[in-house]
C-alpha positions as CSV (number, residue, x, y, z in Angstrom):
1,M,0.0,-0.1,0.0
2,V,2.7,2.5,0.9
3,Q,4.7,1.6,-2.2
4,S,1.5,2.2,-4.4
5,V,0.9,5.6,-2.8
6,D,4.7,6.5,-3.1
7,T,4.5,5.6,-6.9
8,A,1.2,7.5,-7.4
9,F,2.6,10.4,-5.9
10,L,6.0,10.2,-7.9
11,K,4.0,10.0,-11.1
12,R,2.0,13.0,-10.3
13,L,5.2,14.9,-9.0
14,A,7.0,13.9,-12.3
15,L,4.0,15.2,-14.4
16,I,3.8,18.4,-12.5
17,L,7.7,19.0,-12.9
18,A,7.4,18.3,-16.6
19,V,4.9,20.9,-17.1
20,V,6.1,23.5,-14.4
21,V,9.7,23.5,-15.3
22,P,9.4,24.2,-18.9
23,V,6.9,26.9,-18.3
24,V,9.3,28.5,-15.6
25,L,12.1,28.5,-18.2
26,M,10.2,30.0,-20.8
27,V,9.0,32.8,-18.4
28,V,12.7,33.4,-17.4
29,L,13.7,33.5,-21.1
30,I,10.8,35.8,-22.0
31,I,11.8,38.1,-19.0
32,Q,15.4,38.2,-20.2
33,A,14.5,39.1,-23.8
34,N,12.3,41.9,-22.6
35,N,15.1,43.2,-20.5
36,Q,17.6,43.2,-23.4
37,V,14.9,44.8,-25.7
38,A,14.4,47.7,-23.0
39,T,18.1,48.2,-22.5
40,L,18.9,48.3,-26.3
41,G,15.9,50.6,-26.5
42,K,17.7,53.0,-24.0
43,Q,21.1,52.7,-25.9
44,I,19.3,53.4,-29.3
45,R,17.8,56.5,-27.6
46,Y,21.0,57.8,-26.2
47,L,23.0,57.1,-29.6
48,E,20.2,59.0,-31.4
49,F,20.5,61.8,-29.1
50,Q,24.5,61.8,-29.4
51,Q,23.9,61.7,-33.2
52,K,21.6,64.8,-33.2
53,K,24.0,66.4,-30.9
54,L,27.0,66.0,-33.1
55,E,25.0,66.9,-36.3
56,D,24.1,70.2,-34.6
57,E,27.6,70.8,-33.7
58,R,28.8,70.0,-37.4
59,I,26.3,72.5,-38.7
60,A,27.5,75.2,-36.2
61,L,31.1,74.5,-37.1
62,R,30.4,74.7,-40.9
63,L,28.6,78.0,-40.5
64,E,31.5,79.3,-38.4
65,R,33.9,78.1,-41.0
66,E,32.0,79.7,-44.0
67,K,31.8,83.0,-41.8
68,L,35.6,83.0,-41.1
69,L,36.4,82.2,-44.7
70,K,34.7,84.9,-46.3
71,P,36.9,87.1,-48.2
72,D,36.1,90.4,-46.5
73,R,36.5,88.8,-43.0
74,L,40.0,87.4,-44.2
75,L,41.1,90.7,-45.3
76,E,39.9,92.3,-42.1
77,R,41.8,89.7,-39.9
78,A,44.9,90.0,-42.1
79,R,45.1,93.7,-41.6
80,A,44.4,93.4,-38.1
81,E,47.4,91.2,-37.9
82,G,49.5,93.9,-39.6
83,L,49.5,92.2,-43.0
84,Q,49.4,94.4,-46.0
85,P,48.7,93.7,-49.8
86,L,52.0,92.9,-51.7
87,T,53.3,95.6,-54.2
88,P,54.4,94.5,-57.8
89,D,58.0,94.5,-56.8
90,Q,57.5,92.2,-53.9
91,V,56.1,89.6,-56.1
92,R,58.5,87.0,-57.4
93,R,57.6,84.7,-60.3
94,I,59.0,81.4,-60.9
95,Y,58.7,79.5,-64.1
96,V,59.2,75.7,-63.9
97,P,59.6,74.1,-67.4
């Protein structure tokens, strides 16, 4: 009698474990996958923010470069540094055959 009860109990326990263990493993895997998706989402948002920031900085630098390279601005800066236009006798021409 005790042996038949133990056998029935073990069969039920084995059946329960056969069902519960895979379900628990699937739940753990789903939670882990959701966690990875959330982490990657945060990284993507951060990288998009950094990309936007760098694009804005690039545009600002391009505008500053264009402003600094305008001929009038270059002439003004050169004169402020004490540079003057060359006279014809200061120009040397070198011909290379």
